MDAnalysis code that builds the backbone (N, CA, C; Angstrom):
import MDAnalysis as mda
import numpy as np

u = mda.Universe.empty(252, n_residues=84, atom_resindex=np.repeat(np.arange(84), 3), trajectory=True)
u.add_TopologyAttr("name", ["N", "CA", "C"] * 84)
u.add_TopologyAttr("resid", np.arange(1, 85))
u.add_TopologyAttr("resname", ["MET", "ALA", "THR", "ALA", "ALA", "VAL", "THR", "SER", "LYS", "GLY", "GLN", "ILE", "THR", "ILE", "PRO", "LEU", "GLU", "VAL", "ARG", "LYS", "LYS", "LEU", "GLY", "LEU", "LYS", "PRO", "GLY", "ASP", "ARG", "VAL", "ARG", "PHE", "ILE", "GLU", "GLY", "GLU", "ASN", "GLY", "GLU", "PHE", "VAL", "ILE", "LYS", "PRO", "LYS", "THR", "GLY", "SER", "ILE", "MET", "ASP", "MET", "GLU", "GLY", "ILE", "VAL", "HIS", "TRP", "THR", "GLY", "LYS", "PRO", "VAL", "THR", "ILE", "GLU", "GLU", "MET", "ASN", "GLU", "THR", "ILE", "ALA", "LYS", "GLY", "TRP", "ALA", "GLY", "GLU", "LEU", "THR", "TYR", "GLU", "ASP"])
u.atoms.positions = np.array([
    [74.360, 100.956, 81.509],
    [75.428, 101.632, 82.221],
    [74.980, 103.056, 82.537],
    [75.162, 103.463, 83.780],
    [74.762, 104.793, 84.220],
    [75.855, 105.804, 83.907],
    [75.451, 107.013, 83.552],
    [76.398, 108.096, 83.297],
    [75.936, 109.350, 84.021],
    [76.841, 110.300, 84.195],
    [76.525, 111.576, 84.819],
    [77.367, 112.652, 84.157],
    [76.837, 113.857, 84.118],
    [77.559, 114.998, 83.548],
    [78.226, 115.795, 84.668],
    [79.357, 116.380, 84.356],
    [80.070, 117.230, 85.308],
    [79.635, 118.668, 85.063],
    [79.219, 119.372, 86.120],
    [78.801, 120.762, 85.981],
    [80.028, 121.672, 85.922],
    [79.797, 122.940, 85.668],
    [80.898, 123.910, 85.618],
    [81.578, 124.058, 86.980],
    [80.893, 123.665, 88.051],
    [81.474, 123.708, 89.401],
    [82.200, 122.410, 89.749],
    [82.246, 121.454, 88.798],
    [82.920, 120.188, 89.045],
    [82.061, 119.194, 89.811],
    [80.756, 119.416, 89.859],
    [79.858, 118.538, 90.595],
    [79.179, 117.553, 89.655],
    [78.807, 116.398, 90.213],
    [78.018, 115.427, 89.455],
    [76.859, 114.976, 90.334],
    [75.805, 114.509, 89.702],
    [74.715, 113.865, 90.418],
    [74.861, 112.372, 90.165],
    [74.992, 111.611, 91.230],
    [75.125, 110.165, 91.082],
    [73.753, 109.626, 90.699],
    [73.671, 108.896, 89.600],
    [72.375, 108.395, 89.149],
    [71.668, 107.561, 90.231],
    [70.338, 107.628, 90.237],
    [69.517, 106.963, 91.237],
    [69.845, 105.474, 91.357],
    [69.974, 104.788, 90.235],
    [70.241, 103.341, 90.303],
    [71.570, 103.044, 90.987],
    [72.561, 103.919, 90.795],
    [73.867, 103.740, 91.438],
    [73.746, 104.038, 92.933],
    [73.038, 105.121, 93.274],
    [72.842, 105.457, 94.694],
    [72.151, 104.319, 95.430],
    [71.149, 103.720, 94.793],
    [70.438, 102.603, 95.430],
    [71.367, 101.422, 95.649],
    [72.155, 101.072, 94.627],
    [73.059, 99.920, 94.752],
    [74.137, 100.155, 95.803],
    [74.571, 101.405, 95.945],
    [75.592, 101.728, 96.946],
    [74.986, 101.999, 98.319],
    [73.661, 102.100, 98.380],
    [72.996, 102.386, 99.654],
    [73.223, 103.801, 100.127],
    [73.399, 104.742, 99.191],
    [73.690, 106.133, 99.549],
    [72.411, 106.902, 99.855],
    [72.495, 107.734, 100.893],
    [71.393, 108.605, 101.279],
    [71.909, 110.038, 101.272],
    [71.007, 111.025, 101.234],
    [71.458, 112.415, 101.276],
    [72.381, 112.659, 102.474],
    [73.484, 113.319, 102.237],
    [74.459, 113.613, 103.298],
    [75.567, 112.590, 103.414],
    [75.379, 111.396, 102.818],
    [76.441, 110.389, 102.849],
    [77.643, 110.889, 102.066],
    [78.800, 110.355, 102.394],
    [80.026, 110.724, 101.697],
    [80.513, 109.523, 100.894],
    [81.246, 109.804, 99.830],
    [81.822, 108.734, 99.021],
    [83.329, 108.950, 98.925],
    [84.045, 107.846, 98.682],
    [85.499, 107.909, 98.495],
    [85.793, 107.598, 97.038],
    [86.779, 108.263, 96.475],
    [87.250, 107.996, 95.126],
    [88.595, 107.297, 95.260],
    [88.653, 106.043, 94.845],
    [89.860, 105.240, 95.019],
    [90.479, 104.996, 93.651],
    [91.745, 105.411, 93.497],
    [92.428, 105.242, 92.219],
    [93.047, 103.856, 92.136],
    [92.743, 103.159, 91.040],
    [93.313, 101.842, 90.806],
    [94.669, 101.940, 90.133],
    [95.325, 100.806, 89.974],
    [96.659, 100.773, 89.378],
    [96.670, 101.264, 87.939],
    [95.558, 101.072, 87.229],
    [95.497, 101.453, 85.821],
    [95.002, 102.884, 85.609],
    [94.844, 103.650, 86.688],
    [94.405, 105.042, 86.578],
    [92.898, 105.229, 86.614],
    [92.143, 104.134, 86.646],
    [90.696, 104.240, 86.762],
    [90.323, 104.464, 88.221],
    [89.163, 105.075, 88.436],
    [88.699, 105.335, 89.790],
    [87.484, 104.488, 90.116],
    [87.397, 104.096, 91.385],
    [86.251, 103.371, 91.913],
    [85.605, 104.286, 92.949],
    [84.287, 104.352, 92.940],
    [83.564, 105.146, 93.940],
    [82.995, 104.181, 94.962],
    [83.317, 104.414, 96.244],
    [82.803, 103.571, 97.322],
    [82.191, 104.451, 98.403],
    [81.126, 103.957, 99.035],
    [80.574, 104.713, 100.167],
    [81.616, 104.817, 101.271],
    [81.728, 105.988, 101.870],
    [82.619, 106.147, 103.021],
    [81.831, 105.680, 104.227],
    [82.300, 104.621, 104.841],
    [81.547, 104.029, 105.936],
    [82.128, 104.424, 107.274],
    [81.246, 104.642, 108.199],
    [81.618, 104.839, 109.586],
    [82.379, 106.111, 109.892],
    [82.265, 106.480, 111.099],
    [82.942, 107.630, 111.669],
    [83.145, 107.293, 113.139],
    [84.119, 107.860, 113.727],
    [84.334, 107.634, 115.156],
    [83.109, 108.076, 115.940],
    [82.394, 109.080, 115.421],
    [81.198, 109.572, 116.101],
    [80.079, 108.537, 116.091],
    [80.106, 107.600, 115.140],
    [79.101, 106.539, 115.095],
    [79.230, 105.606, 116.285],
    [80.360, 105.632, 116.964],
    [80.600, 104.722, 118.081],
    [80.075, 105.270, 119.401],
    [79.616, 106.501, 119.400],
    [79.123, 107.108, 120.628],
    [78.005, 106.265, 121.244],
    [78.157, 105.931, 122.505],
    [77.118, 105.214, 123.231],
    [77.125, 103.708, 123.086],
    [78.082, 103.112, 122.358],
    [78.027, 101.657, 122.186],
    [78.629, 100.905, 123.365],
    [79.469, 101.567, 124.156],
    [80.046, 100.930, 125.328],
    [79.370, 101.521, 126.562],
    [78.800, 100.652, 127.359],
    [78.089, 101.115, 128.553],
    [78.920, 100.784, 129.786],
    [79.330, 101.807, 130.511],
    [80.145, 101.649, 131.709],
    [79.225, 101.576, 132.907],
    [79.366, 100.511, 133.710],
    [78.508, 100.353, 134.877],
    [79.269, 100.573, 136.180],
    [80.565, 100.842, 136.077],
    [81.372, 101.061, 137.269],
    [81.256, 102.486, 137.777],
    [82.020, 102.772, 138.821],
    [81.995, 104.131, 139.375],
    [82.692, 105.088, 138.399],
    [82.305, 106.345, 138.402],
    [82.971, 107.322, 137.536],
    [84.460, 107.424, 137.878],
    [85.266, 107.638, 136.866],
    [86.707, 107.767, 137.042],
    [87.069, 109.233, 136.874],
    [87.899, 109.739, 137.774],
    [88.301, 111.143, 137.688],
    [89.438, 111.307, 136.680],
    [89.641, 112.533, 136.257],
    [90.754, 112.846, 135.346],
    [92.076, 112.486, 136.014],
    [92.174, 112.760, 137.315],
    [93.404, 112.441, 138.046],
    [93.684, 110.938, 138.017],
    [92.630, 110.121, 138.218],
    [92.802, 108.667, 138.173],
    [93.225, 108.214, 136.778],
    [92.636, 108.816, 135.763],
    [93.026, 108.485, 134.387],
    [94.490, 108.823, 134.154],
    [94.899, 110.017, 134.580],
    [96.285, 110.453, 134.384],
    [97.263, 109.540, 135.124],
    [96.902, 109.128, 136.344],
    [97.766, 108.215, 137.105],
    [97.921, 106.881, 136.375],
    [96.821, 106.351, 135.867],
    [96.868, 105.074, 135.158],
    [97.685, 105.190, 133.878],
    [97.514, 106.287, 133.153],
    [98.301, 106.514, 131.929],
    [99.786, 106.584, 132.268],
    [100.128, 107.313, 133.333],
    [101.530, 107.437, 133.744],
    [102.110, 106.072, 134.108],
    [101.330, 105.246, 134.812],
    [101.796, 103.897, 135.158],
    [102.024, 103.073, 133.898],
    [101.130, 103.202, 132.953],
    [101.271, 102.457, 131.704],
    [102.530, 102.842, 130.959],
    [102.791, 104.138, 130.852],
    [103.996, 104.610, 130.164],
    [105.254, 104.168, 130.901],
    [105.163, 104.084, 132.221],
    [106.324, 103.697, 133.025],
    [106.497, 102.185, 133.073],
    [105.560, 101.435, 132.506],
    [105.654, 99.982, 132.525],
    [105.258, 99.383, 133.858],
    [104.582, 100.147, 134.695],
    [104.198, 99.693, 136.022],
    [102.782, 99.161, 136.085],
    [102.078, 99.142, 134.959],
    [100.670, 98.761, 134.956],
    [100.526, 97.256, 134.837],
    [99.717, 96.672, 135.701],
    [99.401, 95.250, 135.614],
    [97.906, 95.118, 135.389],
    [97.458, 93.927, 135.031],
    [96.044, 93.702, 134.799],
    [95.199, 93.880, 136.053],
    [95.814, 93.754, 137.229],
    [95.083, 93.910, 138.473],
    [94.809, 95.383, 138.779],
    [95.610, 96.301, 138.206],
    [95.455, 97.741, 138.486],
    [94.211, 98.197, 137.920],
])
């Protein structure tokens, strides 16, 4: 069983074997999840909205802000159809 000491600043170093099993790399973040019995589980924090940058490739013509605003307004007004 791996253990770690808490420093005076409240920091811990996650033992190497635990980091390997969790797949943690420098800069990764972890979440502390409290269970029903008061114990905590440490899990890697996965994904960020920024990780999605570039995954959708648009091949159509560029859309202007005005066109976006018009479409949003139609949607809110209930006037938007799949053909629009």
